[in-house]
C-alpha positions in Angstrom: -15.3 -1.2 6.1 -18.5 -1.6 8.1 -21.4 -4.0 8.0 -24.4 -2.4 6.3 -27.3 -1.4 8.5 -29.6 -4.3 9.1 -27.1 -6.8 7.9 -27.4 -8.9 11.1 -31.0 -9.4 10.3 -30.5 -10.6 6.8 -27.3 -12.6 7.0 -25.8 -14.6 9.8 -22.1 -14.0 9.5 -20.1 -17.0 11.0 -16.4 -16.2 11.3 -15.7 -19.3 13.4 -16.0 -22.9 12.5 -19.2 -24.0 10.8 -20.4 -26.2 8.0 -20.1 -24.9 4.6 -21.7 -22.7 2.3 -24.1 -21.3 0.0 -26.4 -22.4 -2.6 -27.4 -21.9 -6.1 -27.1 -24.0 -9.0 -29.1 -23.6 -12.2 -28.6 -26.6 -14.5 -26.1 -24.7 -16.7 -23.8 -24.3 -13.7 -23.6 -28.0 -12.9 -21.0 -30.3 -14.4 -17.2 -30.1 -14.6 -15.2 -27.9 -12.3 -13.5 -25.1 -14.3 -11.0 -22.9 -12.5 -11.0 -19.2 -13.2 -14.5 -19.1 -14.8 -17.8 -18.8 -13.1 -18.8 -22.4 -13.5 -19.3 -24.4 -10.4 -18.7 -28.1 -9.9 -21.1 -30.1 -7.8 -23.4 -33.0 -7.3 -26.1 -33.7 -9.9 -28.7 -32.5 -7.4 -26.9 -29.2 -7.0 -26.9 -29.5 -3.2 -23.2 -28.9 -2.8 -21.1 -26.8 -5.2 -17.5 -25.5 -5.2 -15.3 -23.1 -7.2 -11.9 -21.5 -7.0 -10.2 -18.6 -8.8 -6.7 -17.4 -9.0 -7.3 -14.8 -11.7 -5.8 -11.6 -10.2 -7.5 -8.4 -11.0 -4.5 -6.2 -10.3 -0.8 -6.3 -10.3 0.2 -3.3 -8.2 -1.5 -1.9 -5.1 -1.0 1.7 -4.1 0.1 2.5 -0.6 -2.3 5.0 1.1 -1.5 7.3 4.0 -4.4 5.9 6.0 -6.0 2.5 6.6 -8.4 1.6 3.8 -7.6 4.7 1.8 -6.9 2.9 -1.4 -8.5 -0.5 -1.1 -8.7 -2.7 -4.2 -10.3 -6.1 -5.2 -7.5 -8.6 -6.0 -9.8 -11.6 -6.6 -13.5 -11.9 -7.4 -15.8 -14.9 -7.6 -19.3 -14.6 -8.8 -21.8 -16.7 -6.9 -24.7 -18.6 -8.5 -28.2 -17.4 -7.6 -28.6 -17.4 -3.9 -31.8 -18.0 -1.9 -33.2 -18.2 1.6 -31.3 -20.7 3.8 -28.2 -21.0 1.6 -24.8 -21.3 3.3 -21.5 -20.1 1.9 -18.1 -21.1 3.3 -14.9 -19.7 1.9 -11.2 -19.2 2.3 -8.2 -17.9 0.4 -4.8 -16.3 0.3 -2.8 -13.7 -1.5 0.8 -12.5 -1.3 1.8 -8.9 -1.4 5.5 -7.9 -2.0 7.4 -4.8 -1.2 9.6 -3.2 -3.9 12.3 -0.6 -4.3 15.1 -1.9 -2.0 17.4 0.7 -0.4 19.0 2.1 -2.5 16.4 1.7 -5.3 17.8 -0.2 -8.3 16.6 -1.0 -11.8 14.0 -3.4 -10.4 12.2 -0.6 -8.5 8.5 -0.4 -9.2 6.9 2.9 -8.4 8.5 5.5 -6.1 11.1 4.3 -3.7 10.3 4.1 0.0 12.0 3.3 3.4 9.0 2.4 5.5 7.2 -0.8 6.4 3.7 -0.9 4.9 0.7 -2.3 6.9 -1.1 -4.8 4.7 -4.7 -6.2 5.1 -7.0 -8.6 3.3 -10.7 -9.5 3.8 -13.5 -11.1 1.8 -16.7 -9.1 1.3 -20.0 -9.8 -0.4 -20.8 -7.2 -3.0 -22.9 -6.5 -6.1 -20.1 -6.3 -8.6 -16.5 -7.0 -9.2 -14.2 -4.4 -7.7 -16.6 -3.3 -5.0 -14.6 -2.8 -1.8 -16.2 -0.8 1.0 -19.4 1.0 1.6 -22.4 -1.2 0.6 -20.6 -4.5 1.0 -20.8 -7.1 3.7 -17.6 -8.5 5.3 -17.9 -12.3 5.4 -14.4 -13.1 6.8 -12.1 -11.8 9.5 -9.4 -9.4 8.4 -5.9 -10.8 7.9 -3.2 -8.3 8.7 0.6 -8.0 8.7 3.2 -5.3 8.8 5.7 -6.2 6.0 9.2 -5.4 7.1 11.1 -3.7 4.3 14.4 -2.5 6.0 17.6 -4.4 6.5 18.5 -6.8 8.1 15.0 -8.2 8.7 13.4 -7.8 5.3 10.2 -10.0 4.8 9.8 -8.8 1.1 6.9 -11.3 0.4 4.0 -11.2 2.9 1.2 -13.7 2.5 -2.2 -12.8 3.8 -4.4 -15.9 4.6 -8.2 -16.0 5.1 -8.4 -19.3 6.9 -12.2 -19.4 7.0 -15.4 -17.5 6.7 -19.0 -18.3 6.2 -22.5 -16.8 6.2 -26.1 -17.9 6.1 -28.6 -16.2 3.9 -31.6 -15.1 5.9 -33.3 -12.4 3.8 -32.3 -12.5 0.2 -34.1 -9.4 -0.7 -32.0 -7.3 1.7 -28.6 -8.6 0.7 -26.1 -6.0 -0.5 -26.5 -7.5 -4.0 -29.2 -9.0 -6.1 -29.5 -12.8 -5.6 -28.6 -13.3 -9.2 -25.5 -11.0 -9.1 -23.6 -11.5 -5.9 -19.8 -11.5 -5.8 -17.2 -12.6 -3.3 -14.4 -10.1 -3.5 -11.1 -10.4 -1.8 -10.2 -6.8 -0.8 -6.7 -5.8 0.0 -5.2 -2.5 1.1 -1.8 -1.2 2.1 -1.1 2.0 4.1 1.6 3.9 6.0 1.5 7.4 7.5 4.8 8.0 5.7 3.5 7.4 2.2 3.7 10.4 -0.1 2.1 9.0 -3.2 3.4 6.7 -5.9 4.6 4.0 -3.6 3.2 0.5 -4.3 3.3 -3.2 -3.2 3.1 -5.9 -5.9 0.6 -8.7 -6.0 2.7 -11.8 -6.1 6.4 -11.5 -6.6 8.0 -8.2 -7.3 9.7 -8.0 -10.7 11.0 -5.2 -12.8 7.9 -5.1 -15.1 5.6 -5.0 -12.1 3.9 -8.3 -12.9 3.3 -10.6 -9.9 4.7 -14.1 -10.2 3.9 -17.5 -8.7 0.6 -19.2 -8.0 0.0 -17.8 -4.6 -3.4 -16.1 -4.9 -6.6 -18.1 -4.5 -10.2 -17.4 -3.5 -12.3 -20.5 -2.8 -15.9 -21.1 -2.0 -18.1 -24.1 -1.2 -21.9 -23.8 -1.5 -24.6 -25.8 0.2 -28.3 -25.4 -0.8 -30.9 -24.9 1.9 -32.5 -28.3 2.6 -29.5 -30.3 1.4 -28.0 -32.6 4.1 -24.4 -31.7 3.8 -22.2 -33.7 6.2 -18.8 -32.4 7.3 -16.2 -34.8 8.5 -12.9 -33.3 9.9 -9.6 -35.1 9.9 -6.5 -33.5 11.3 -2.9 -34.3 12.3 -0.1 -32.6 14.2 2.4 -35.4 13.5 5.5 -33.9 11.8 6.8 -36.0 8.8 10.0 -34.1 9.0 11.6 -31.9 11.6 14.1 -30.2 9.3 13.9 -28.3 6.0 17.3 -28.5 4.4 18.8 -25.3 3.2 18.6 -25.8 -0.6 18.7 -23.3 -3.4 17.6 -26.0 -5.9 14.6 -27.5 -4.1 14.8 -29.3 -0.9 11.0 -29.8 -0.6 9.7 -31.9 2.3 6.3 -33.1 3.4 5.7 -31.6 6.8 2.2 -32.9 7.5 0.2 -35.6 5.7 -3.5 -36.4 6.3 -4.9 -39.6 4.9 -8.5 -39.3 3.5 -10.5 -42.5 3.1 -13.5 -43.4 0.9 -13.6 -40.1 -1.1 -16.0 -40.0 -3.9 -17.0 -37.8 -6.8 -18.6 -34.5 -5.6 -16.7 -34.3 -2.3 -15.2 -30.9 -1.4 -12.1 -30.7 0.8 -11.5 -27.5 2.8 -7.9 -27.3 4.0 -6.3 -25.3 6.8 -2.6 -25.6 7.9 -0.3 -24.1 10.4 3.5 -24.6 10.5 6.0 -23.2 13.0 9.6 -22.9 11.7 12.8 -21.7 13.5 16.0 -20.5 11.8 19.4 -19.3 12.9 22.4 -17.4 11.6 20.6 -16.1 8.4 17.2 -15.0 7.3 15.5 -17.8 5.3 12.8 -18.0 2.7 10.1 -20.4 3.8 7.7 -21.5 1.0 4.7 -23.9 1.2 2.0 -25.6 -0.8 -0.8 -28.1 -0.1 -1.0 -30.9 -2.7 -3.3 -33.9 -3.1 -1.4 -37.1 -3.7 -1.6 -40.9 -3.6 1.3 -41.3 -1.2 1.9 -39.6 2.2 5.4 -38.5 1.3 4.6 -37.2 -2.2 5.8 -33.6 -2.8 3.8 -33.0 -6.0 0.4 -34.0 -7.3 0.6 -37.3 -9.1 -0.8 -38.2 -12.5 -4.0 -39.6 -11.0 -4.8 -36.6 -8.7 -4.1 -34.1 -11.5 -6.8 -35.8 -13.5 -9.5 -36.3 -10.8 -8.9 -33.4 -8.3 -9.4 -29.8 -9.2 -7.6 -27.5 -9.4 -4.7 -29.4 -10.9 -4.3 -31.7 -7.9 -3.5 -29.0 -5.4 -5.5 -27.3 -2.7 -3.4 -24.1 -2.6 -0.8 -22.2 -4.6 2.8 -22.0 -3.7 4.0 -18.9 -1.8 6.1 -17.8 1.1 8.1 -15.1 3.0 11.5 -14.3 4.4 11.6 -15.5 8.0 13.9 -13.2 10.0 16.1 -13.3 13.1 15.0 -9.8 14.3 11.7 -8.0 14.6 9.4 -8.3 11.6 6.0 -9.5 10.5 7.6 -13.0 10.3 10.1 -13.4 13.0 11.6 -16.8 14.1 9.9 -19.0 15.2 7.8 -18.0 12.1 4.1 -19.0 11.9 3.1 -20.2 8.4 -0.6 -20.4 7.5 -2.2 -22.0 4.5 -5.9 -22.3 3.4 -7.4 -23.9 0.3 -9.9 -26.0 -1.4 -9.9 -29.2 -3.6 -12.9 -30.7 -5.5 -13.0 -34.5 -6.2 -14.2 -34.7 -9.8 -14.1 -38.5 -10.0 -13.9 -41.2 -7.4 -10.3 -42.3 -6.9 -10.0 -46.0 -7.8 -7.3 -48.6 -8.1 -6.9 -50.7 -11.2 -9.3 -53.4 -9.9 -12.0 -50.8 -9.1 -11.5 -50.5 -5.3 -11.7 -46.9 -3.9 -8.2 -45.8 -3.0 -7.2 -43.4 -0.2 -5.7 -40.0 -1.1 -3.3 -37.9 1.0 -3.4 -34.1 1.7 0.2 -33.1 2.1 1.7 -29.8 3.3 4.9 -29.4 1.4 7.5 -26.8 2.5 11.0 -25.7 1.5 13.6 -23.3 2.8 16.8 -21.6 1.7 19.0 -18.8 3.2 18.9 -15.3 1.8 22.6 -15.1 1.0 22.5 -14.6 -2.7 23.1 -18.2 -3.8 26.6 -18.1 -2.3 27.9 -21.7 -2.1 28.4 -23.1 1.4 27.0 -25.1 4.2 24.0 -23.6 5.9 21.9 -24.9 8.8 18.5 -26.4 8.1 15.4 -24.6 9.2 13.7 -26.5 12.0 10.0 -27.5 12.0 8.7 -27.0 15.5 5.8 -28.7 17.3 2.5 -26.8 17.6 1.5 -26.9 13.9 -1.4 -28.8 12.4 -3.1 -29.8 9.1 -6.9 -30.0 9.2 -9.1 -31.2 6.3 -12.9 -30.9 6.3 -14.6 -33.2 3.9 -18.0 -32.0 2.8 -20.5 -34.3 1.2 -24.1 -33.8 0.0 -25.8 -36.9 1.3 -29.4 -35.9 0.5 -30.7 -33.6 -2.3 -32.6 -30.4 -1.2 
């Protein structure tokens, strides 16, 4: 998936840190944030906009014999009209799951297989939904993992996280898409030299009917118009709120990191990145995580207030995870967990007397051993040092 000839002259691709994002906002695109539709929330001036989608375009991804042989678009987000000087910043994540355990059972989807597929995800700029390769422009790094399928170190669910990507529009007329019809596409592929045809991975959780489950897939973008003074303030923490995740089949969720955000106001965009290091022993464990926006530092779910005033639904990411294993795999103890997401502040958070109240961005995690719900006492998973939660608050302080 190469960069089109001349792309460096028309777009500055910024795959490291940078301030956010693109521009476009006809009046009809201003107003309330609506998830899963191409309506963008933003300031009345249109200087800073944001959108998020979790509407998956496919449920099953074929496994090719070679890298990129059967790439597909899993999420697509149409941009408003873009123009010279616009910046676009993005992130997202998707979970792909192996299927057909050995020996294949009634829950097998597609042809059974005994190999570990190599999985990849990347965001590209294209002219239409579903466009994946030639003629598109990569605007993020490629996320990759080999998803272990064989006993005893089965990962089964393998999240792919695009922690950040951004680009600057330099020559709109030479984009790989018309300025009025550009799409951000999250492109995924799976391959193995041992594939024969008919093998698949499932988007989300593998079920007998092939339908992915959970709320793990998101593609997010923030857009800043050329000439708008968009200020980025970064707050981060490495302080662990807990050092153990209790082994619980029923829940056991704990706040691992919490970042206090002061003086938020309507129109602010929060871009979130998180890393968590977790160690296990004796058994492989499922490690699941989510980033929520709350009014308390130890809240494990969005509250009534944040569900009303923070989109989408008071959470910056969906909930997903993987099996952390004792032996070699794509997620071997100590397992590294990444999360990336976006939240939009629709209304200024206020107390009953009108004062602006702080909100908290919380990384919430859980764990349980993969022993088939057998009753017993199991060791907790340990949260190690070296993780971090970072929140970038973007605010348009001057109209373009």
